C-alpha positions in Angstrom: 15.8 -20.7 -8.8 17.9 -23.5 -10.3 21.1 -23.1 -10.7 20.9 -22.6 -14.9 19.1 -19.2 -14.3 22.1 -17.7 -12.9 24.0 -18.7 -15.7 21.5 -17.5 -18.3 20.1 -14.8 -16.7 21.4 -10.7 -16.8 20.5 -9.9 -12.7 21.9 -6.7 -13.7 20.1 -5.8 -17.0 17.0 -7.0 -14.8 17.0 -3.6 -12.2 19.6 -1.3 -14.9 22.1 -1.1 -12.9 26.1 -1.4 -13.6 27.9 -4.2 -12.4 29.5 -2.7 -9.6 26.5 -0.7 -8.8 26.4 -0.3 -5.1 24.2 -1.6 -2.6 22.0 1.7 -2.7 21.9 2.0 -6.2 20.3 -1.7 -6.6 17.9 -1.0 -3.6 16.9 2.3 -5.7 16.1 0.6 -9.3 14.0 -2.6 -7.6 11.8 0.5 -5.5 11.4 1.8 -8.8 10.9 -0.8 -11.1 8.7 -2.7 -8.3 6.2 0.3 -7.6 6.0 0.4 -11.6 4.9 -3.5 -11.9 3.9 -3.9 -8.6 0.2 -6.2 -9.7 -1.7 -4.4 -7.6 -1.0 -0.9 -10.0 -1.7 -3.5 -12.9 -4.0 -5.8 -12.2 -4.6 -8.8 -14.9 -2.0 -8.5 -16.1 0.1 -11.3 -16.7 3.7 -9.8 -17.9 3.7 -6.9 -15.2 3.2 -10.0 -12.7 5.9 -11.8 -14.9 8.1 -8.8 -14.6 7.6 -8.5 -10.7 8.6 -11.3 -10.3 11.5 -11.5 -12.7 13.2 -7.5 -10.5 12.3 -9.6 -7.5 14.2 -12.2 -8.8 17.3 -10.5 -9.8 16.5 -8.0 -6.6 17.0 -11.4 -4.2 20.3 -12.0 -5.6 21.6 -8.8 -6.1 20.4 -7.4 -2.7 22.7 -10.3 -0.3 26.6 -9.7 -0.4 27.5 -12.7 -0.4 24.6 -14.4 -3.1 26.0 -12.1 -5.3 29.2 -12.4 -4.9 28.6 -16.0 -5.8 26.6 -15.0 -8.9 29.2 -13.2 -10.3 31.8 -15.8 -10.3 30.1 -18.2 -11.5 29.1 -15.8 -14.5 32.4 -15.3 -14.9 33.5 -18.5 -15.3 30.6 -19.2 -17.6 31.9 -16.7 -20.3 29.0 -14.8 -18.9 25.3 -17.2 -19.6 26.7 -20.1 -21.0 25.2 -23.0 -21.3 27.1 -26.4 -19.2 26.8 -30.0 -19.8 27.1 -32.5 -17.4 27.7 -35.2 -20.4 31.5 -35.8 -21.7 31.0 -34.7 -25.2 31.0 -31.1 -24.4 27.7 -28.5 -25.1 25.7 -27.2 -28.5 28.2 -24.6 -27.4 30.9 -27.2 -27.9 33.1 -26.7 -24.5 31.5 -29.1 -21.5 31.0 -29.5 -18.2 34.6 -30.6 -17.6 36.4 -28.1 -19.6 35.7 -25.6 -18.0 36.7 -26.5 -14.9 39.8 -28.6 -15.4 41.3 -25.4 -17.1 40.4 -23.5 -13.8 41.8 -25.7 -12.1 45.0 -26.8 -14.2 43.4 -30.0 -16.3 44.4 -29.8 -19.9 41.5 -28.7 -22.3 40.9 -31.0 -25.7 43.6 -32.4 -27.2 45.9 -30.0 -25.0 47.4 -33.5 -24.0 46.6 -32.7 -19.8 45.1 -35.1 -18.5 42.1 -33.9 -18.1 40.2 -33.8 -14.2 36.1 -35.4 -13.8 33.7 -34.4 -11.3 31.1 -36.6 -9.6 28.1 -35.5 -8.5 27.7 -38.8 -6.3 29.7 -37.8 -3.6 33.0 -39.6 -4.7 35.9 -39.0 -6.8 36.2 -38.4 -9.9 39.8 -39.3 -11.7 41.5 -36.7 -10.9 40.4 -36.8 -7.6 38.8 -34.3 -6.8 35.0 -34.1 -5.6 32.5 -32.2 -7.1 31.0 -30.3 -3.1 34.5 -29.9 -2.6 35.4 -27.9 -5.4 32.4 -26.0 -5.3 32.9 -25.6 -1.6 35.8 -24.0 -1.7 35.5 -21.9 -5.0 32.5 -20.1 -2.8 34.2 -20.0 0.6 31.2 -22.6 1.5 31.5 -26.0 3.5 32.2 -29.2 2.0 29.9 -32.3 1.0 26.2 -29.9 1.8 26.9 -27.9 4.4 24.9 -25.4 5.0 27.1 -22.8 3.0 27.7 -24.9 0.0 25.9 -26.5 -2.5 24.7 -30.3 -0.9 25.3 -33.8 -2.8 22.7 -34.2 -5.7 23.1 -30.3 -7.0 23.2 -30.0 -10.9 23.0 -26.9 -13.9 20.0 -26.9 -16.7 17.4 -27.4 -14.4 15.2 -28.6 -11.3 16.1 -27.4 -7.6 18.3 -24.7 -6.8 22.6 -25.4 -6.3 22.0 -27.3 -2.6 18.0 -27.1 -2.6 18.7 -25.1 1.0 16.5 -21.7 2.2 17.4 -18.2 1.7 19.8 -18.0 5.0 20.7 -21.4 4.9 21.8 -22.3 1.1 24.6 -20.1 -1.3 21.8 -19.8 -4.0 19.1 -20.3 -2.6 16.0 -17.7 -1.4 12.8 -16.4 -3.4 11.3 -13.8 -4.2 11.0 -9.8 -2.4 7.0 -10.2 -1.3 4.5 -7.5 -0.9 3.7 -6.9 2.4 0.1 -8.4 3.5 -1.7 -5.0 4.4 -3.6 -4.6 8.0 -6.6 -3.5 9.3 -8.2 -1.2 11.6 -11.2 1.2 12.4 -10.8 4.6 14.5 -14.5 5.7 16.4 -13.8 10.1 16.0 -16.4 12.5 17.2 -18.1 14.6 14.6 -15.0 17.5 15.3 -11.9 15.2 15.0 -13.7 14.4 12.2 -13.5 17.7 10.4 -11.1 19.2 12.1 -8.3 16.2 11.8 -7.1 14.3 14.8 -4.2 12.1 16.0 -5.2 9.0 17.0 -3.5 6.3 18.8 -4.5 2.4 18.0 -2.9 -1.0 18.5 -2.7 -3.2 15.0 -1.5 -6.3 15.0 0.1 -5.9 18.1 1.8 -3.1 18.7 0.8 0.7 19.7 1.2 3.4 17.0 0.1 6.4 16.2 -2.2 7.7 13.2 -2.8 11.0 11.8 -6.5 11.2 10.0 -6.7 13.9 7.8 -9.5 16.6 8.2 -12.9 15.6 6.3 -13.0 12.3 6.7 -16.2 10.7 6.5 -18.6 7.8 8.6 -17.5 5.0 6.7 -14.3 6.5 4.8 -11.2 3.9 4.4 -8.3 5.7 5.0 -5.0 4.1 3.3 -2.0 4.3 5.1 1.3 3.6 2.8 4.3 1.8 4.2 2.6 1.1 7.8 1.0 -2.9 6.6 3.6 -5.5 8.1 7.0 -5.5 7.0 8.1 -7.2 3.2 10.5 -9.8 3.1 13.9 -9.6 1.1 13.3 -6.0 1.0 10.1 -5.4 -1.0 8.0 -3.1 0.1 5.6 -3.1 4.0 2.2 -3.3 3.2 -0.2 -0.8 4.0 -2.7 0.0 7.0 -6.4 0.4 6.4 -8.1 2.4 9.3 -11.9 2.2 8.5 -14.0 5.6 10.4 -16.7 5.8 12.1 -17.9 9.2 13.2 -20.4 9.6 15.6 -23.1 11.6 15.2 -23.8 14.8 16.4 -27.1 16.4 18.3 -26.9 19.9 16.2 -25.3 19.2 13.0 -25.6 16.8 10.0 -23.7 16.1 6.5 -24.2 15.7 3.8 -21.3 15.8 1.4 -18.9 18.1 2.1 -22.1 20.4 3.7 -23.4 20.5 6.7 -26.5 21.8 7.9 -28.7 22.9 11.6 -32.5 23.9 12.6 -32.4 26.8 13.9 -34.8 27.7 16.1 -36.4 31.4 15.5 -39.6 32.8 17.3 -42.4 34.6 15.1 -41.6 37.7 15.9 -38.3 36.6 14.3 -39.3 35.2 10.6 -41.9 38.0 10.9 -40.6 41.0 11.9 -36.6 39.7 10.6 -34.0 39.8 12.7 -30.1 38.9 12.8 -29.7 35.6 14.8 -26.6 34.3 16.2 -25.9 30.9 15.0 -23.4 28.6 16.5 -20.4 27.0 14.2 -18.8 23.1 15.2 -15.5 25.0 16.1 -17.4 26.7 19.2 -17.2 30.7 17.5 -20.7 31.9 16.0 -21.4 33.7 13.5 -25.0 36.4 13.1 -27.3 35.2 10.2 -30.2 37.5 9.2 -33.5 35.7 8.8 -35.5 38.3 6.2 -38.6 39.8 7.1 -41.3 36.8 6.5 -39.3 33.8 6.8 -41.8 30.6 6.8 -40.4 28.1 8.9 -38.5 25.4 7.0 -36.9 28.2 4.8 -33.4 27.0 4.6 -30.1 29.1 4.2 -27.2 28.6 2.8 -23.7 30.3 4.4 -21.4 30.4 2.4 -17.9 28.1 3.1 -19.0 27.5 6.9 -19.3 23.6 6.0 -17.4 21.1 5.6 -12.8 21.4 4.8 -12.3 18.8 2.5 -8.3 19.6 0.8 -8.8 22.8 -1.2 -12.8 23.2 -1.7 -14.8 23.9 1.3 -18.5 22.7 2.0 -21.6 25.6 3.2 -23.6 25.7 6.3 -27.7 25.2 5.2 -29.8 26.4 7.4 -32.9 25.7 8.0 -35.5 27.4 9.7 -38.2 26.3 12.1 -40.3 29.3 14.1 -40.6 28.1 17.2 -43.8 28.3 19.7 -44.4 28.4 22.9 -45.7 25.0 24.5 -47.9 27.6 27.5 -48.9 31.5 27.2 -49.7 33.3 30.3 -52.7 35.8 29.5 -51.7 38.9 28.5 -49.5 36.2 25.6 -52.2 35.1 24.8 -54.5 38.2 24.7 -51.7 39.8 22.3 -51.6 36.5 20.3 -55.5 36.5 20.2 -55.7 40.1 18.9 -52.9 39.3 16.3 -55.1 36.9 14.3 -57.9 39.8 14.9 -55.8 41.8 13.3 -55.2 39.8 10.2 -59.5 40.0 9.2 -59.4 37.1 6.7 -55.6 35.7 6.0 -55.9 31.8 5.5 -51.8 30.4 5.3 -54.1 27.1 3.9 -56.1 28.7 1.1 -55.7 26.4 -2.3 -53.9 23.7 -0.8 -56.8 21.2 -0.9 -57.4 22.2 -4.6 -54.0 21.8 -5.1 -53.8 18.2 -3.2 -56.8 16.7 -6.2 -54.5 17.5 -8.9 
């Protein structure tokens, strides 16, 4: 930012605050505007990007007590934003650089008969014996001749490097625009139940240990963005975010489709044929009683409402796929009973018509 920027730009107007606004009001105004105009909120909008830079530029000055004091003094000296001219004849506004300073430090203006004080930027004294660096350094409380707190030799109004061209800490007018903090990325491995119920996990991020709350109902591969948990911003800008990728371990019983849970339920031939009430376990360790209708075929899916994944205000269902279990070994009595059942079924053929449907 050049010295001329300080003369021409009204930072108070940019942030929409009064000139006597306190530090909290300035910070509050900046944060509100920064959120509104941040490039992440306005992708591809050149106007928003420029506005964000202007806001950051204004805040970098007004949030620093010393820079704000210097800014106010300089604009008061220039009448709120007049352009100085370094030439002997004055600028287009009719009042030259020399006239402003000569009137401030006791010299006579044009036509007053007083002695005009000239100020040199090359390190030597002018006609009035005053060195430009020394005058500005004394005016704003810095050291003389390019000290860290002063303007530095070779400084100028009207473009180019800022006064002194120093860093934000070393130069009276230095400092860049606030920079939004960088995002950080991490991963968290959860059990199936933790993913359903939510969990608090500890992780090491960017060399620091932190506790992260994972909300209920997260999915495998889902990314959770935690606002303000990334690297800190510069010059008062917001911190970045922490983006956590979730890895959910598979479960031996349950699988997930959207917000529905799915499981296979083994039943006996008698339960499927005659109908029965069977106990079905749930992921939280509890269980429910499920009615299996008589004549239920293997592969039939029974839906249990609102026993799936709780996600925000909605809850999915539990889908129970019935699987008729067949014993691997039968003793003599059991074999005889099964043979008797088969004989009693007579000509019933569960595959009737299958061959015809297969040829369609």
